Backbone as a chain_set.jsonl record, in Angstrom:
{"seq": "XXXXXXXXXXXXXXXXXXXXXXXXXXXXXXXXXXXXXXXXXXXXXXXXXXXXXXXXXXXXXXXXXXXXXXXXXXXXXXXXXXXXXXXXXXXXXXXXXXXXX", "coords": {"N": [[-129.337, 29.342, 165.717], [-130.505, 26.702, 164.202], [-132.322, 23.78, 164.59], [-130.911, 20.538, 164.801], [-132.107, 17.639, 163.807], [-133.517, 14.258, 163.186], [-134.203, 14.191, 159.878], [-132.934, 16.485, 158.934], [-130.713, 17.992, 156.995], [-127.078, 17.929, 156.155], [-123.752, 19.135, 156.344], [-120.338, 19.051, 156.439], [-118.397, 22.136, 157.24], [-115.945, 24.316, 155.74], [-113.85, 25.469, 156.283], [-111.636, 24.021, 157.799], [-109.053, 22.985, 158.692], [-107.53, 19.549, 158.315], [-106.124, 16.859, 159.746], [-104.781, 13.052, 160.133], [-103.471, 12.141, 163.032], [-101.896, 10.045, 164.975], [-104.172, 8.229, 165.535], [-106.386, 9.611, 165.364], [-108.175, 12.647, 164.81], [-107.032, 15.367, 164.26], [-107.866, 18.76, 163.938], [-108.012, 22.678, 162.851], [-109.531, 25.282, 163.035], [-109.587, 27.45, 160.913], [-110.663, 29.97, 161.0], [-111.176, 31.239, 163.249], [-108.763, 29.804, 165.032], [-108.765, 27.145, 166.791], [-107.922, 24.267, 167.908], [-109.377, 20.985, 167.747], [-109.734, 17.424, 168.311], [-110.868, 14.527, 166.892], [-111.952, 11.198, 167.992], [-112.21, 7.903, 166.547], [-114.891, 7.227, 165.866], [-115.766, 9.745, 166.031], [-114.154, 11.033, 163.74], [-115.254, 9.304, 161.458], [-117.522, 9.946, 160.989], [-117.477, 12.814, 160.661], [-115.966, 12.518, 158.353], [-118.141, 11.311, 156.448], [-119.6, 13.554, 156.36], [-118.515, 14.991, 154.254], [-119.967, 15.583, 152.165], [-123.138, 16.78, 151.218], [-125.94, 14.854, 153.363], [-128.41, 13.582, 155.373], [-129.08, 13.131, 158.219], [-130.435, 10.435, 159.386], [-129.77, 8.977, 157.109], [-126.997, 9.166, 157.505], [-126.532, 8.181, 160.288], [-127.725, 5.484, 159.401], [-126.159, 4.463, 158.521], [-123.386, 4.501, 160.061], [-124.281, 2.704, 162.252], [-124.514, -0.162, 161.895], [-121.769, -0.177, 161.344], [-120.375, 0.144, 164.401], [-121.806, -1.099, 166.108], [-124.188, -0.287, 167.27], [-127.143, 0.408, 168.788], [-130.285, 1.859, 166.935], [-131.328, 3.413, 167.851], [-129.945, 4.635, 170.288], [-127.769, 5.061, 168.412], [-128.481, 7.305, 166.765], [-129.291, 9.266, 169.007], [-126.817, 9.982, 169.589], [-125.603, 10.648, 167.712], [-126.881, 13.44, 167.208], [-126.825, 14.758, 169.309], [-123.737, 15.24, 169.736], [-123.825, 16.508, 166.568], [-124.632, 18.848, 167.014], [-123.303, 19.835, 169.261], [-120.84, 20.297, 167.126], [-122.156, 22.101, 165.083], [-122.521, 24.442, 167.094], [-119.698, 25.058, 167.067], [-119.499, 26.143, 164.483], [-118.748, 23.791, 163.179], [-120.134, 22.706, 161.055], [-122.992, 23.054, 158.724], [-126.085, 23.581, 158.36], [-127.939, 22.028, 155.402], [-130.4, 21.687, 154.851], [-133.296, 22.009, 156.875], [-135.129, 20.175, 156.857], [-138.43, 20.293, 156.949], [-141.456, 20.478, 156.939], [-142.945, 22.853, 154.796], [-145.685, 24.829, 155.076], [-148.365, 25.471, 152.714]], "CA": [[-129.289, 28.321, 165.154], [-131.452, 25.286, 163.502], [-132.524, 22.343, 165.872], [-130.844, 19.368, 163.973], [-133.503, 16.801, 163.371], [-132.915, 13.063, 162.094], [-134.115, 14.78, 158.597], [-132.077, 17.465, 158.227], [-129.517, 17.531, 156.127], [-125.803, 18.848, 157.304], [-122.666, 19.519, 155.537], [-118.902, 20.176, 157.328], [-117.681, 23.376, 157.01], [-114.951, 23.889, 154.765], [-113.008, 26.148, 157.253], [-111.539, 23.791, 159.499], [-107.516, 21.899, 158.077], [-107.719, 18.341, 159.109], [-104.687, 15.289, 159.734], [-104.712, 12.455, 160.986], [-102.078, 11.932, 163.839], [-101.813, 9.015, 166.372], [-105.862, 7.87, 165.305], [-107.018, 10.741, 166.138], [-108.658, 13.376, 163.433], [-106.514, 17.021, 164.733], [-108.457, 19.753, 163.0], [-107.741, 23.623, 163.012], [-110.21, 26.294, 162.744], [-108.751, 28.764, 159.953], [-111.12, 31.402, 161.08], [-111.299, 30.967, 165.258], [-107.511, 29.816, 165.38], [-109.056, 26.636, 167.564], [-108.401, 23.23, 167.649], [-110.169, 19.815, 167.821], [-109.411, 16.221, 167.844], [-111.733, 13.472, 167.2], [-111.501, 10.029, 168.126], [-112.441, 7.326, 165.605], [-116.354, 7.788, 165.429], [-115.87, 11.433, 164.939], [-113.963, 10.827, 162.433], [-115.754, 8.883, 160.586], [-118.888, 11.087, 161.076], [-116.957, 14.065, 159.611], [-115.672, 11.861, 156.53], [-119.37, 10.835, 155.962], [-119.88, 14.969, 156.31], [-118.016, 15.786, 153.448], [-120.988, 15.859, 150.773], [-124.652, 16.404, 152.121], [-126.203, 14.147, 154.01], [-129.48, 13.597, 155.941], [-128.71, 12.89, 159.762], [-131.281, 9.283, 159.299], [-128.547, 8.532, 156.559], [-125.909, 9.075, 158.131], [-127.169, 7.152, 161.323], [-127.539, 4.092, 158.481], [-124.397, 4.003, 158.014], [-122.505, 4.637, 161.47], [-125.365, 2.222, 163.182], [-123.437, -1.138, 161.773], [-120.032, 0.297, 161.612], [-120.582, 0.451, 165.383], [-122.292, -1.83, 166.814], [-124.798, 0.297, 168.356], [-128.776, 0.613, 168.207], [-130.369, 2.437, 166.204], [-131.87, 4.683, 168.779], [-128.394, 5.207, 170.573], [-126.362, 6.142, 167.405], [-129.609, 8.787, 166.804], [-128.896, 10.127, 169.88], [-125.096, 10.193, 170.317], [-124.862, 11.773, 166.623], [-127.763, 14.519, 167.214], [-125.711, 15.199, 170.478], [-122.785, 15.244, 168.478], [-124.071, 17.551, 165.594], [-125.152, 19.416, 168.25], [-121.589, 20.503, 169.267], [-120.139, 20.553, 166.198], [-123.143, 23.499, 164.889], [-122.245, 24.821, 167.964], [-118.226, 25.539, 167.295], [-119.165, 26.111, 163.257], [-117.821, 23.205, 162.175], [-120.899, 22.126, 160.473], [-123.82, 23.982, 158.52], [-127.511, 22.533, 158.101], [-128.207, 22.373, 154.497], [-131.935, 21.783, 155.163], [-133.32, 21.681, 158.434], [-136.013, 18.814, 156.754], [-139.003, 20.93, 158.101], [-142.151, 21.063, 155.721], [-143.067, 23.906, 154.964], [-146.789, 24.859, 154.904], [-148.494, 26.412, 152.274]], "C": [[-130.066, 27.374, 165.154], [-131.389, 24.202, 164.467], [-132.153, 21.032, 164.369], [-131.637, 18.204, 164.252], [-132.73, 15.377, 162.891], [-133.73, 13.523, 160.388], [-133.883, 16.025, 158.26], [-130.828, 17.229, 157.409], [-128.233, 18.546, 156.197], [-124.947, 18.018, 156.213], [-121.218, 19.948, 156.541], [-118.858, 21.45, 156.907], [-116.61, 23.458, 156.31], [-113.944, 25.081, 155.532], [-111.911, 25.744, 158.061], [-109.509, 22.805, 158.045], [-107.966, 20.879, 159.025], [-106.702, 17.103, 158.602], [-105.048, 14.514, 160.983], [-103.49, 12.479, 161.681], [-102.686, 11.229, 165.533], [-103.375, 8.234, 166.633], [-106.996, 8.147, 165.107], [-107.286, 12.224, 165.062], [-108.165, 14.424, 163.929], [-106.89, 17.771, 163.493], [-108.437, 21.278, 163.907], [-108.654, 24.688, 162.383], [-109.432, 27.655, 161.662], [-109.383, 30.079, 160.4], [-110.833, 32.039, 162.592], [-109.703, 30.574, 165.928], [-107.79, 28.357, 166.912], [-108.535, 25.269, 166.957], [-109.088, 22.131, 168.242], [-109.506, 18.556, 167.639], [-110.606, 14.821, 168.087], [-111.521, 12.15, 167.006], [-112.069, 9.495, 166.786], [-114.063, 6.783, 165.077], [-116.655, 9.014, 165.147], [-115.34, 11.599, 164.046], [-114.339, 10.683, 161.287], [-117.106, 9.489, 160.387], [-118.368, 11.872, 160.194], [-116.558, 13.805, 158.239], [-116.798, 11.6, 156.215], [-119.871, 12.254, 156.071], [-119.985, 15.567, 155.264], [-119.22, 16.298, 152.268], [-122.577, 16.032, 151.847], [-125.323, 15.683, 152.693], [-127.064, 14.447, 154.993], [-128.766, 12.622, 157.25], [-129.514, 11.162, 159.87], [-130.124, 8.504, 158.305], [-127.017, 8.631, 157.142], [-125.808, 8.342, 159.568], [-126.685, 5.645, 160.223], [-126.624, 3.909, 158.482], [-123.524, 3.522, 158.754], [-123.485, 3.401, 162.208], [-124.687, 0.606, 163.372], [-122.515, -1.171, 161.605], [-119.204, 0.06, 162.882], [-121.302, -0.1, 166.527], [-123.484, -1.463, 168.081], [-126.052, 0.078, 168.116], [-128.744, 1.927, 167.998], [-130.48, 3.987, 167.055], [-130.957, 5.515, 169.533], [-127.685, 6.055, 169.898], [-127.238, 6.986, 166.698], [-129.245, 9.609, 167.585], [-128.069, 10.811, 170.269], [-125.361, 10.95, 168.969], [-125.777, 12.962, 166.534], [-127.188, 15.368, 168.266], [-124.311, 15.77, 169.789], [-122.546, 16.126, 167.668], [-124.187, 18.696, 165.714], [-123.968, 20.722, 168.486], [-120.896, 21.278, 168.307], [-120.876, 21.536, 165.132], [-122.448, 24.03, 165.621], [-120.281, 25.904, 167.729], [-118.605, 26.007, 165.892], [-118.49, 25.282, 162.518], [-118.934, 22.118, 161.236], [-121.775, 23.291, 159.177], [-124.84, 22.977, 158.055], [-127.659, 23.727, 157.023], [-130.024, 22.995, 154.43], [-132.417, 21.085, 156.146], [-134.327, 20.589, 158.639], [-137.56, 19.288, 157.744], [-140.061, 21.133, 156.664], [-142.894, 21.677, 156.342], [-145.244, 24.151, 154.397], [-147.343, 25.907, 154.1], [-149.205, 27.893, 152.515]], "O": [[-130.457, 27.059, 166.278], [-130.358, 23.855, 165.043], [-132.832, 20.764, 163.378], [-131.623, 17.978, 165.462], [-131.623, 15.353, 162.354], [-133.552, 12.528, 159.686], [-134.52, 16.633, 157.4], [-130.151, 16.202, 157.354], [-128.367, 19.767, 156.28], [-125.133, 16.986, 155.568], [-121.131, 20.974, 157.216], [-119.561, 21.675, 155.921], [-116.129, 22.331, 156.192], [-113.117, 25.469, 154.707], [-111.276, 26.487, 158.809], [-109.361, 22.314, 156.926], [-108.541, 21.045, 160.101], [-106.562, 16.597, 157.489], [-105.389, 14.826, 162.124], [-102.463, 12.798, 161.081], [-103.349, 11.567, 166.514], [-103.689, 7.747, 167.719], [-108.063, 7.593, 164.844], [-106.259, 12.734, 164.615], [-109.184, 14.941, 164.386], [-106.456, 17.578, 162.357], [-108.687, 21.346, 165.111], [-108.49, 24.945, 161.19], [-108.818, 28.643, 162.067], [-108.8, 31.151, 160.238], [-110.354, 33.138, 162.872], [-109.401, 30.922, 167.069], [-107.131, 28.503, 167.942], [-108.638, 25.053, 165.749], [-109.448, 22.341, 169.4], [-108.64, 18.544, 166.765], [-111.015, 14.332, 169.139], [-110.956, 11.788, 165.975], [-112.405, 10.304, 165.921], [-114.285, 6.083, 164.089], [-117.483, 9.429, 164.336], [-115.86, 12.369, 163.238], [-114.098, 11.373, 160.296], [-117.636, 9.311, 159.29], [-118.668, 11.765, 159.005], [-116.705, 14.526, 157.252], [-116.661, 11.584, 154.992], [-121.056, 12.164, 155.751], [-120.867, 16.368, 154.954], [-119.163, 17.366, 151.659], [-122.872, 15.478, 152.906], [-126.167, 16.326, 152.068], [-126.802, 15.455, 155.65], [-128.079, 11.61, 157.112], [-128.888, 10.548, 160.733], [-129.615, 7.468, 158.733], [-126.105, 7.834, 156.92], [-124.681, 7.919, 159.821], [-125.644, 4.991, 160.283], [-126.241, 2.741, 158.418], [-122.889, 2.492, 158.526], [-122.895, 3.302, 163.284], [-124.387, 0.125, 164.464], [-122.006, -2.291, 161.649], [-117.991, -0.148, 162.898], [-121.362, 0.377, 167.66], [-123.68, -1.958, 169.19], [-126.233, -0.551, 167.073], [-127.986, 2.822, 168.37], [-129.97, 5.1, 166.931], [-131.004, 6.745, 169.552], [-127.163, 7.131, 170.189], [-126.632, 7.551, 165.788], [-128.848, 10.704, 167.184], [-128.119, 11.826, 170.963], [-125.327, 12.164, 169.173], [-125.425, 13.686, 165.603], [-127.078, 16.585, 168.116], [-124.209, 16.933, 169.401], [-121.454, 16.694, 167.655], [-123.962, 19.56, 164.867], [-123.835, 21.886, 168.11], [-120.464, 22.426, 168.413], [-120.139, 21.825, 164.189], [-121.391, 24.334, 165.068], [-119.928, 27.007, 168.147], [-117.628, 26.734, 165.71], [-117.809, 25.572, 161.535], [-118.613, 21.001, 160.831], [-121.15, 24.276, 158.783], [-124.618, 21.885, 157.531], [-127.634, 24.958, 157.053], [-130.588, 24.052, 154.148], [-132.175, 19.904, 156.394], [-134.593, 20.06, 159.718], [-137.816, 18.845, 158.864], [-139.718, 21.705, 155.63], [-143.404, 21.608, 157.46], [-145.796, 23.583, 153.455], [-147.1, 27.08, 154.384], [-149.091, 28.778, 151.667]]}, "num_chains": 1, "name": "protein.A"}
């Protein structure tokens, strides 16, 4: 599994059906049959992951919306994305690692 950093470009997986129920985003994995529920912050992250985005850009959009410091936002988002990656809910598009010739 690729380690997600602030320079990683990530996108959500297409293998999930999602619907909003009582201000929570409820999702089901079509492949695994697992259910997930995301609060308003998790739902916003999921929304922003509809198109490939770097973690840094994701945090830049979330930080002012949720009145959190840049450092705390990055730490929280990286942890959340790692959890999503473990469940197969996101895909790493570009690890953001510079290759040497």
